[in-house]
C-alpha positions in Angstrom: -4.4 4.4 -34.3 -1.5 6.7 -33.6 0.6 8.9 -36.3 3.5 7.9 -34.0 4.4 5.4 -31.8 6.9 5.4 -29.7 7.8 1.8 -29.3 6.5 1.2 -33.0 8.1 -2.5 -34.2 9.8 -2.8 -31.0 9.7 -7.0 -29.3 8.8 -6.5 -25.9 8.2 -9.3 -23.5 6.2 -8.8 -19.9 6.9 -11.0 -17.5 4.6 -10.9 -14.7 1.0 -10.5 -16.2 -0.3 -10.7 -12.3 -3.8 -10.1 -11.0 -2.9 -6.5 -9.6 -3.5 -4.3 -12.8 -0.3 -3.1 -13.5 1.0 -5.8 -15.9 -2.4 -5.6 -18.4 -2.3 -1.7 -18.1 1.4 -1.9 -19.6 0.6 -4.2 -22.0 -2.3 -2.2 -23.5 -0.1 1.0 -23.3 2.5 -0.5 -25.0 0.2 -2.4 -27.5 -0.8 1.2 -28.1 2.6 2.2 -28.9 3.2 0.2 -31.4 4.9 -2.8 -29.7 5.1 -6.9 -30.7 4.3 -8.4 -26.8 4.6 -11.6 -25.5 3.2 -11.8 -22.3 4.7 -14.9 -20.1 3.7 -15.7 -16.7 4.7 -18.8 -13.9 0.7 -19.3 -13.7 -1.8 -20.8 -15.2 -4.3 -19.7 -17.8 -7.6 -20.4 -15.1 -5.3 -18.4 -12.2 -4.6 -16.3 -14.9 -8.2 -15.2 -16.6 -9.2 -11.8 -15.2 -6.2 -10.4 -16.6 -6.3 -12.3 -19.8 -10.1 -11.5 -20.2 -9.0 -7.9 -19.4 -6.9 -8.2 -22.8 -9.0 -10.4 -25.0 -9.1 -7.3 -27.0 -5.6 -7.3 -28.1 -3.3 -9.5 -29.9 -1.1 -10.5 -27.9 1.1 -13.8 -27.7 1.2 -15.7 -24.1 3.2 -18.2 -22.6 2.1 -19.7 -19.5 3.1 -21.5 -17.0 6.8 -21.5 -18.0 9.3 -19.0 -19.2 11.1 -19.6 -22.7 14.7 -18.5 -22.8 14.3 -17.2 -26.2 11.5 -14.7 -25.3 14.5 -12.7 -23.2 17.2 -13.2 -25.7 15.2 -11.9 -28.6 13.1 -9.3 -26.9 14.2 -5.4 -27.3 13.5 -5.2 -23.5 11.6 -7.0 -21.0 9.1 -5.5 -18.6 9.9 -7.0 -15.1 6.9 -7.0 -12.8 7.7 -5.9 -9.0 6.5 -9.2 -7.8 9.2 -11.8 -9.8 12.7 -11.9 -8.2 15.9 -10.1 -9.3 17.6 -13.3 -9.3 15.4 -15.3 -11.8 18.0 -16.4 -14.0 15.8 -15.3 -17.4 16.5 -12.0 -16.3 20.5 -12.7 -17.2 19.1 -13.0 -20.7 17.3 -9.8 -21.3 18.9 -6.7 -23.4 17.0 -4.1 -21.5 14.6 -4.2 -18.3 12.0 -1.9 -17.5 9.2 -2.0 -15.3 6.4 0.4 -15.6 7.3 2.9 -13.2 10.6 3.6 -15.2 8.6 3.7 -18.3 6.1 6.5 -16.9 9.4 8.2 -15.7 11.2 8.3 -19.0 8.0 9.3 -20.9 6.9 11.6 -17.8 8.0 15.5 -17.1 5.1 15.8 -14.2 6.0 16.5 -11.1 6.0 13.8 -9.1 5.0 13.0 -5.0 5.9 10.1 -3.9 5.4 7.8 -1.0 7.3 4.9 0.4 6.9 2.9 3.6 5.8 -0.2 5.9 2.5 0.4 6.8 0.0 3.7 5.4 1.8 4.3 2.1 -1.5 3.4 0.5 -3.8 5.5 2.6 -1.2 8.4 2.6 -1.0 8.2 -0.7 -4.5 8.1 -1.6 -5.5 10.8 0.9 -2.2 13.1 -0.9 -4.0 12.5 -4.0 -7.3 13.6 -2.6 -5.9 17.0 -1.5 -4.4 17.6 -4.6 -7.7 17.2 -6.9 -8.8 20.1 -5.1 -6.1 22.7 -6.7 -5.3 20.0 -9.8 -8.4 18.4 -10.7 -6.4 16.1 -13.5 -3.9 15.2 -10.8 -2.5 11.3 -10.8 -2.6 8.3 -8.9 -0.5 5.7 -9.9 2.4 2.8 -8.3 1.9 0.5 -5.6 -2.2 1.5 -5.1 -2.9 -1.3 -7.9 -2.9 1.4 -11.0 -0.1 1.5 -13.3 0.6 5.4 -13.9 0.8 4.2 -17.9 -3.0 3.8 -17.4 -3.8 7.3 -17.8 0.5 8.7 -19.2 -1.7 9.5 -22.3 -4.6 11.7 -20.8 -2.3 13.4 -18.1 -1.9 17.2 -19.4 1.5 18.7 -18.7 2.8 19.9 -15.1 -0.6 17.9 -13.7 0.8 16.4 -10.5 1.5 12.2 -9.9 1.3 10.6 -6.7 3.2 7.7 -6.9 3.2 5.1 -4.4 6.2 3.0 -4.4 6.9 -0.7 -2.8 10.1 -1.8 -1.7 10.1 -3.7 -5.0 9.2 -0.9 -7.5 12.3 1.0 -5.7 14.5 -1.7 -6.1 13.7 -2.2 -9.5 14.4 1.2 -10.6 17.8 0.4 -9.1 17.9 -3.3 -11.0 17.2 -1.8 -14.4 19.4 1.4 -14.1 16.7 3.5 -14.2 16.7 4.9 -10.5 18.4 8.6 -11.7 14.8 9.2 -13.7 12.9 9.3 -9.9 13.0 13.1 -8.9 10.3 13.5 -6.7 9.1 17.1 -5.4 8.3 15.7 -2.5 8.6 12.2 -0.6 6.9 10.8 2.3 8.2 7.8 4.5 5.5 6.7 6.9 6.0 4.0 9.3 8.8 1.0 8.8 8.8 -1.9 10.3 10.1 -5.4 9.4 8.0 -7.0 6.2 8.9 -9.2 2.8 11.1 -11.0 4.9 10.3 -14.2 2.8 11.9 -12.2 -0.3 14.9 -10.3 0.8 17.9 -11.6 2.5 17.9 -9.7 5.7 15.7 -6.3 7.1 18.8 -4.3 5.7 18.3 -5.8 2.2 14.5 -4.3 2.9 15.9 -1.0 4.4 18.0 -0.4 1.5 15.6 -0.4 -1.0 12.9 1.9 0.9 15.7 4.2 1.3 16.3 4.6 -2.7 13.2 6.9 -2.4 15.0 9.4 -0.3 18.6 9.4 -2.1 16.5 10.0 -5.2 15.0 13.5 -3.7 16.8 16.4 -4.9 17.9 19.2 -2.5 15.5 21.4 -3.9 12.9 18.9 -2.9 10.6 17.7 0.7 11.1 14.8 2.5 8.5 14.2 5.4 9.4 11.2 7.7 7.4 9.7 10.1 8.6 9.8 13.5 8.7 7.1 16.2 10.2 4.6 13.9 13.7 3.0 14.9 15.2 3.1 11.7 14.4 7.2 11.2 17.8 8.6 11.3 19.1 6.1 9.0 16.8 7.2 6.7 17.1 10.8 7.3 21.0 10.8 6.8 19.9 9.2 2.6 18.5 12.3 1.9 19.8 15.9 1.2 16.7 17.2 0.8 14.7 20.2 3.0 12.8 17.8 5.6 9.6 17.8 7.4 9.3 15.4 10.7 6.1 14.0 11.4 6.0 13.6 15.3 3.6 12.0 17.6 1.2 14.0 20.1 3.5 13.2 23.1 6.3 15.5 21.2 3.7 18.2 20.5 5.5 20.4 17.9 9.0 20.6 19.6 12.0 19.8 17.3 13.4 16.6 18.6 15.9 16.2 21.7 19.6 16.4 21.2 21.2 13.9 19.3 18.5 13.1 16.8 18.7 13.5 12.8 15.5 15.4 13.6 17.6 18.3 15.0 18.2 19.4 11.3 14.7 19.4 10.3 13.2 22.2 9.0 9.6 21.8 9.2 7.4 19.7 11.4 4.0 18.5 11.9 2.6 17.1 14.6 -1.1 15.7 15.8 -3.5 17.7 18.3 -6.1 15.7 19.1 -8.5 15.1 15.9 -5.9 18.4 14.3 -2.8 18.2 12.6 -0.8 21.3 12.2 2.7 21.8 9.8 5.1 24.5 11.8 7.9 25.6 8.6 10.7 27.0 10.9 10.0 30.0 12.9 6.6 30.9 11.3 3.1 30.3 12.9 1.7 26.6 12.7 -0.7 26.3 9.6 -3.8 23.8 10.4 -3.4 20.9 7.5 -5.7 18.6 9.5 -9.0 19.9 11.0 -10.7 16.3 11.6 -10.1 12.4 10.8 -12.6 10.6 8.6 -11.0 7.3 9.3 -10.6 5.5 13.3 -7.2 5.2 14.7 -4.0 7.5 15.9 -2.0 5.6 13.1 -4.6 6.8 10.5 -4.9 10.4 11.8 -0.7 9.9 11.2 -1.4 9.1 7.6 -3.3 12.5 6.8 -1.2 14.2 8.6 1.7 13.3 6.6 -0.6 13.6 3.3 -1.5 16.9 4.7 1.9 18.4 5.3 3.3 17.1 2.0 0.0 18.7 0.2 0.9 22.1 1.7 4.8 21.7 1.3 4.2 21.2 -2.4 1.9 24.6 -2.6 -1.4 23.4 -1.9 -3.0 26.6 0.5 -3.4 25.1 4.5 -7.3 25.6 4.4 -7.9 23.9 1.3 -6.2 21.1 2.5 -7.5 20.3 5.6 -11.0 20.7 4.2 -10.4 18.2 1.6 -8.6 15.4 4.5 -12.1 15.8 6.2 -13.9 14.7 3.6 -11.4 11.9 2.8 -13.3 8.3 2.0 -10.5 6.0 3.0 -9.3 3.1 0.7 -10.5 -0.1 0.0 -9.1 -3.2 2.3 -7.7 -0.9 4.8 -9.5 -0.3 7.8 -12.5 -0.1 5.4 -15.7 0.5 6.6 -18.5 -2.0 5.2 -21.6 -1.6 6.8 -23.5 -2.1 10.0 -26.1 -5.6 10.6 -28.0 -5.3 13.8 -26.2 -2.9 15.3 -22.5 -4.3 14.8 -20.0 -2.8 12.3 -17.7 -4.3 9.9 -14.6 -3.5 8.5 -12.3 -4.8 6.0 -8.3 -4.3 7.3 -7.3 -7.0 4.5 -4.2 -5.4 3.9 -2.9 -5.7 7.1 -0.3 -8.1 6.1 1.8 -7.9 9.6 1.1 -8.1 13.1 1.3 -4.7 14.1 -0.8 -3.6 11.5 -3.3 -6.3 12.7 -3.1 -5.0 16.6 -3.2 -1.5 15.7 -6.4 -1.9 13.8 -7.9 -3.2 17.5 -6.5 -0.8 19.3 -8.5 1.9 17.2 -11.8 1.7 18.5 -13.0 2.0 22.0 -15.9 -1.0 21.6 -15.3 -4.1 22.1 -13.7 -6.2 18.5 -14.3 -9.2 17.2 -10.7 -10.2 15.0 -10.6 -12.0 12.2 -6.9 -12.7 11.9 -4.1 -15.5 10.6 -2.6 -17.3 7.6 0.3 -17.5 5.7 4.0 -17.1 7.3 6.2 -14.2 5.5 9.2 -15.0 8.3 8.0 -12.2 10.1 7.7 -12.2 14.3 4.1 -12.7 15.2 5.2 -11.4 18.7 3.2 -7.8 18.7 0.0 -10.0 18.7 0.9 -11.0 22.9 0.5 -6.9 22.9 -3.3 -7.3 22.5 -3.9 -8.6 26.1 -7.2 -8.2 26.7 -8.0 -5.5 24.2 -9.6 -7.7 21.7 -13.5 -9.2 22.5 -12.0 -12.4 20.6 -9.9 -13.6 18.0 -11.2 -16.2 15.1 -7.9 -17.5 13.4 -8.1 -18.6 10.4 -5.8 -21.6 9.2 -2.6 -21.5 8.1 1.4 -21.3 8.7 1.5 -18.6 10.4 -1.6 -19.3 12.9 -0.4 -21.6 15.0 2.3 -18.8 16.2 0.2 -15.7 16.2 -2.3 -18.4 18.9 0.4 -18.9 20.9 1.5 -15.1 21.1 -2.3 -14.5 21.9 -2.7 -17.4 24.3 0.1 -15.6 26.6 -1.5 -12.2 26.5 -5.0 -13.9 27.6 -7.4 -13.3 24.4 -9.9 -15.3 24.1 -9.0 -17.3 20.5 -11.2 -19.7 18.5 -10.4 -21.8 15.5 -8.3 -22.0 13.6 -10.9 -22.3 10.6 -10.8 -23.5 7.3 -12.7 -21.0 5.7 -13.1 -17.4 6.0 -16.8 -18.4 5.8 -17.1 -20.1 9.1 -14.9 -17.5 10.9 -17.1 -14.8 9.8 -19.8 -16.8 10.9 -18.6 -17.1 14.8 -17.4 -14.1 15.1 -20.8 -12.5 13.6 -22.8 -14.9 16.3 -20.5 -13.6 18.9 -20.6 -10.2 18.5 -23.4 -8.1 20.3 -25.0 -4.4 19.3 -22.2 -1.9 19.4 -19.3 -4.1 18.7 -16.7 -4.4 15.7 -15.9 -7.3 13.5 -12.8 -6.8 12.0 -10.7 -8.7 8.8 -7.1 -7.9 9.8 -4.9 -10.7 9.3 -1.8 -9.8 10.0 -0.3 -12.1 7.7 -0.1 -12.7 3.8 -3.2 -15.0 2.5 -1.5 -17.5 0.1 -3.0 -20.6 -0.4 -6.7 -19.6 0.7 -6.8 -16.7 -1.3 -5.2 -15.4 -4.5 -4.0 -12.4 -2.8 -4.6 -9.9 0.4 -7.3 -7.5 -2.2 -9.1 -11.2 -3.2 -9.4 -11.8 0.7 -10.7 -8.2 1.4 -13.3 -8.4 -1.3 -14.4 -12.1 -0.3 -15.1 -10.8 3.1 -16.8 -7.7 1.8 -19.0 -9.7 -0.4 -20.1 -11.6 2.7 -20.8 -9.1 4.7 -23.0 -7.2 2.0 -24.6 -10.8 1.3 -25.6 -10.7 5.3 -26.7 -7.7 5.1 -29.3 -7.9 2.2 -31.2 -10.0 4.9 -34.2 -8.6 7.5 -33.0 -9.7 11.1 -34.8 -12.8 10.9 -33.3 -14.1 7.5 -30.0 -12.8 8.8 -29.8 -15.3 11.5 -30.8 -18.4 9.3 -28.1 -16.9 7.0 -25.4 -17.3 9.7 -26.4 -20.5 10.8 
């Protein structure tokens, strides 16, 4: 038992235990600090079983399948899970609202490097952490990456840098809780912005508002690395007073953007030249921060470039940065290579929950791609699927509320479409049977996973297990397994 406990005797309600680990980490941390905890969630005990089992050694009070107003009225503070709508009437009864991010920021003075965006933020954040570990072995990684920073706050040495991946929900929650002024990143990264989560937000403007909160909190002496190629770039750049580094596509080379764009005020620029990536600060000679990308696709190289630029601007030597990124292993559920079976390579890209991400996954390969896609509607346009044309060898659609609209878009582009399939197993079997040696089979749904799976991670884990199970069989028995 600690001799001094920060929250000894405090009555705390954790609203939303969830399945991603953040609620469990918050509960474990607050218990270690002496808080008296109530955990409440609208899901059933069976749905939350993995999280409950992970906390089985703690004396927690659970209120599951419902919320009770008294648990909010009587609490000294409520810790809100990012998935809980801010409009929940129960939150109106809270004396004070916190999140795991706000609690971490209140207690930690460690330098933070923060990443947000629609797509690419997990890869960028993890790659940045991979680089920082080479110079700072105790560097931390947390946030939307499914690791709460409260999980490592007590073992984090002073001055060790922390990479925080922050979703729009987490950023908006900091503002909602009145804790936005706690966020003072030394480097911020803005990855590609696209429409997303319009089943949660009233409109795109509300979504953009939460994203740009990161840039409004980045101090003038800090750096912002902003992805180029987004129609929202000028809006976001206008929100920051920090030093600015603009990331360019190969078409822009390393020249600062044309007249009339926000990038003209950039003090640094990073750009790709083939597999290599460079950072140029002002009139200084360009420095190589990315020597070779271990991940397929130009979009992946762009994410590594942003991570490399951020690491260098934080002070990591360029050569060390380039070396580290060359060995970056990637991130689970994001263009994750699983294995090869009978000459066919299998990839798990279950975190691709918008159409543009699924299309980018197909474009990342020069080999024929058998795409498993489809699922639940998030009130997003499926129009990007029409851009596949005949690039995919075939698409195997999972049943779901978004799949019919995707089918229509694919038909207009000429892509062969199979399904919809009621289970991932049948879609996997169909793709595996059709694929030839040298082909790619990838799960990149372009949709959410409500109904068929708990979340996109459950979907990706299920697919990975199917592939690895098939891989354990010999060629002859694999044929039987797939039948």
